[in-house]
C-alpha positions in Angstrom: -177.6 308.9 231.7 -174.1 308.5 230.4 -173.2 305.5 228.2 -171.0 303.8 230.9 -173.7 304.3 233.6 -176.4 303.0 231.2 -174.3 299.9 230.4 -173.8 299.3 234.2 -177.6 299.4 234.6 -178.1 296.9 231.8 -175.4 294.6 233.3 -177.1 294.8 236.7 -180.5 294.0 235.2 -178.9 291.0 233.4 -177.3 289.7 236.5 -180.5 290.2 238.5 -182.5 288.3 235.9 -180.0 285.4 235.9 -180.0 285.3 239.7 -183.8 285.0 239.7 -183.6 282.2 237.2 -180.9 280.3 239.2 -183.1 280.7 242.3 -186.3 279.4 240.6 -188.1 282.7 241.0 -190.1 284.2 238.2 -189.3 287.9 237.7 -191.0 290.0 235.0 -189.6 293.2 233.7 -191.7 295.2 236.2 -190.2 293.3 239.1 -186.7 293.7 237.9 -187.2 297.4 237.4 -188.6 297.7 241.0 -185.7 295.8 242.4 -183.1 298.0 240.6 -185.0 301.2 241.7 -185.0 299.9 245.3 -181.2 299.4 245.0 -180.7 302.9 243.6 -182.9 304.5 246.3 -181.0 302.6 249.0 -177.7 303.9 247.6 -179.0 307.5 247.6 -180.6 307.3 251.1 -177.5 305.5 252.5 -175.4 308.7 252.0 -177.5 310.4 254.7 -179.3 307.8 256.7 -176.6 305.0 256.9 -179.1 302.2 256.1 -176.3 299.7 255.5 -172.6 299.4 256.0 -172.2 298.1 252.4 -171.6 301.0 250.1 -170.5 299.5 246.8 -173.5 299.0 244.4 -172.1 295.7 243.1 -171.8 294.3 246.6 -175.2 295.6 247.5 -176.7 293.8 244.5 -175.3 290.4 245.7 -175.2 290.7 249.4 -178.6 292.4 249.8 -180.8 291.7 246.7 -179.6 288.2 245.7 -179.4 287.2 249.4 -183.0 288.3 250.0 -184.2 286.8 246.7 -182.9 283.4 247.9 -185.7 283.3 250.5 -188.6 283.9 248.1 -189.1 280.4 246.8 -188.5 278.6 250.2 -191.0 280.9 251.9 -193.5 280.3 249.1 -193.2 276.6 249.3 -193.7 276.7 253.1 -197.2 278.1 252.7 -200.3 276.0 252.5 -201.2 277.9 249.3 -197.8 278.9 247.7 -199.5 281.3 245.2 -202.1 282.6 247.7 -202.1 285.4 250.3 -199.8 285.4 253.3 -199.0 287.7 256.2 -195.2 288.2 256.8 -193.3 290.2 259.4 -189.7 291.1 258.7 -188.2 291.8 262.1 -185.2 294.2 262.5 -185.7 294.9 258.9 -183.3 297.8 258.6 -183.7 299.3 255.1 -186.2 296.6 254.2 -184.2 293.4 253.8 -185.7 291.0 253.0 -189.1 292.6 253.4 -189.1 295.0 250.5 -187.8 292.3 248.2 -190.5 289.8 249.3 -193.2 292.5 248.7 -191.9 293.1 245.2 -191.7 289.5 244.3 -195.0 288.4 246.0 -197.5 291.2 245.6 -200.2 288.9 247.0 -198.4 288.9 250.4 -198.9 291.5 253.1 -195.4 292.3 254.3 -194.6 294.5 257.3 -191.1 295.6 258.0 -190.5 296.3 261.7 -187.5 298.2 263.1 -186.7 300.3 266.2 -184.8 302.9 264.1 -187.2 305.5 262.8 -185.1 306.7 259.8 -185.0 303.1 258.5 -188.8 302.6 258.8 -189.2 306.0 257.1 -187.2 304.7 254.2 -189.3 301.6 253.9 -192.4 303.7 254.0 -191.0 305.8 251.2 -190.3 302.7 249.2 -193.9 301.5 249.5 -195.0 304.6 247.7 -192.1 305.0 245.3 -192.2 301.4 244.1 -196.0 301.1 244.0 -196.2 298.5 246.7 -199.6 298.7 248.5 -198.8 295.3 250.2 -195.7 296.8 252.0 -196.1 298.4 255.4 -193.5 299.8 257.8 -193.7 299.8 261.7 -191.4 301.9 263.8 -191.5 299.9 267.0 -189.7 297.3 269.1 -191.2 294.0 268.0 -192.1 292.9 271.5 -194.3 295.9 272.0 -196.7 295.2 269.1 -200.0 293.3 269.5 -199.8 289.7 268.2 -200.0 289.7 264.4 -201.0 286.1 263.5 -198.4 285.8 260.8 -197.8 282.9 258.5 -194.1 283.7 258.5 -192.0 285.9 260.8 -188.5 286.3 259.5 -185.3 288.1 260.4 -181.9 288.7 258.7 -179.1 289.3 261.2 -181.6 290.6 263.8 -180.6 288.6 266.9 -179.7 285.2 268.3 -182.2 282.4 267.6 -183.4 282.4 271.2 -183.8 286.1 271.4 -185.6 286.1 268.1 -188.0 283.5 269.3 -188.6 285.2 272.6 -189.2 288.6 271.1 -191.0 287.8 267.9 -192.5 284.3 268.4 -195.8 285.8 269.7 -196.5 287.1 266.2 -196.5 283.6 264.6 -199.9 282.1 263.9 -200.7 278.6 265.3 -199.6 276.9 262.1 -197.0 279.6 261.2 -193.2 279.5 261.4 -190.3 281.6 262.5 -187.5 281.7 259.9 -184.0 283.1 260.6 -181.8 284.0 257.7 -178.2 283.1 258.8 -174.7 282.6 257.5 -172.8 279.7 259.0 -174.8 277.2 261.0 -175.1 278.8 264.5 -174.8 275.6 266.6 -174.5 277.4 269.9 -177.6 279.4 269.2 -179.5 276.3 268.4 -178.4 274.7 271.6 -179.5 277.8 273.6 -182.9 277.8 271.8 -183.5 274.1 272.6 -182.4 274.6 276.2 -185.3 277.0 276.8 -187.7 274.5 275.2 -190.4 276.8 273.9 -189.2 276.7 270.3 -187.3 274.1 268.3 -185.6 274.0 265.0 -187.8 272.2 262.5 -185.2 272.0 259.8 -182.2 273.8 258.4 -182.2 274.7 254.7 -178.9 275.5 253.0 -179.1 278.3 250.4 -177.0 278.9 247.3 -176.9 282.6 246.8 -175.8 283.5 243.2 -172.4 285.2 243.0 -171.9 284.9 246.8 -169.0 282.9 248.1 -170.3 282.5 251.6 -172.4 280.0 253.6 -176.1 280.9 253.9 -179.0 279.0 255.4 -182.6 279.3 256.6 -183.4 278.1 260.1 -187.0 277.1 260.3 -188.4 277.0 263.8 -191.7 275.9 265.3 -193.2 275.9 268.8 -192.5 272.9 270.8 -195.5 270.6 271.2 -195.8 271.3 274.9 -196.2 275.1 274.2 -199.0 274.9 271.6 
């Protein structure tokens, strides 16, 4: 590795470590190395498989890794046992965001990335082996065709509207589980459409501060309406 490239890698590792600290997420050297390896693999595969429209490594670091890392602590705190096992589905995962990041940071969780595009699920499957993540699975399928999975958390990042997400993926949420949509600006019209149907409702909206990202981000937590339990 050349000196400038090596320096860039050190800089990225430092920024990643600082971002984890700002987000209240513990990340040892092993986790940092896996996150950077994942980013490097995504750049390499992206040339052929078009995993993401973002090509610049610096932008990928912030808009993909930091953004996904911002969900780790909130997801942990939502569980009955924050440090215990959990079953998580990442719907419309694409190249594994946030699923791969969750699997790296929470090895005690079983994380399944679901996507209808085979080349993207193939990449996630490759990452499970390359990064040593036995807790990471990949499913090439439309989420509505899979048997109910009884998940603690079913999440999505730019997969669909809230109502579509609830209708397609809600069946995979366990009785005491939750749907969590990762969104940018507050989607007020989507919330109205969700509530109009009446099966799911927004439990609360959690603003996120993503390090180095000058854009609004939030988590929208949804639960089944009482009449549908």
